[in-house]
N, C-alpha and C positions, 0 to 999 in steps of 0.2 A: 444420520439421524439428527434432526434439528436440535439446536442448543436450547436449553431452558433460559428463561429471561435473565435469571441471576448469572448464569454462566456467560451469556452474551455480554452482559453489562461488565463483568470482571475482565473479559477479554478486551473489550473496547477501552477500558481504563488502562490496561496494560499497554495496549497499542499507542494510546495517546501519551502515556508516560515516556515511551520510547521516542516518540516524535519530539516531545519537549526536550529530551536529552540530546536531540540531534542525531539519533540513531535511525535515520529514515529508511535505510535499506532493510534493517531488521524489522522495523515496523511494517514495511511493505510486505515482507515475507510472512509475518505473523497474520496480517490482515487477509492475505491471499489464502493462507491455511485455514483461518477461521471461517472464511466464506465457504470454503470447500466442506468443512465439517458441518456447517450450519445448513447449507442448501444442497450439497452434493455437486455443486458446480465449481470446479476448480479453475482458477485463473492461470492461464498459460502465458504469463508475461514475465519478461526479464527486467528487473529494476534498472540495471546498468544500461541496457538498450533503450528503455523508455526515457531515462534521464538524458542520454546523449542525443536522442531524437528531439527532445524538448529544447535542449540547448541549441541545436542546429536551427530549429524554428525561430527561437528568440534572436539568434544572430541574423537570420534572414530578414526578420521584421525590422531589426535595428538598422540593417544595411539599406533597406528600402526607404527609410525615412530621410 
């Protein structure tokens, strides 16, 4: 069931607060859960895997320069 405007706003505020605290993994999980609640489309992504793949890409770009 889609979230109401105020519910969505509160969840985004909570997620941004986690990001500002540096709790990125928890923010990622909360965002994925919120998207699932709001749209019914759940994100099947793993934070640790996404971060490690991003770091590998960054290293490859740095090595290519």
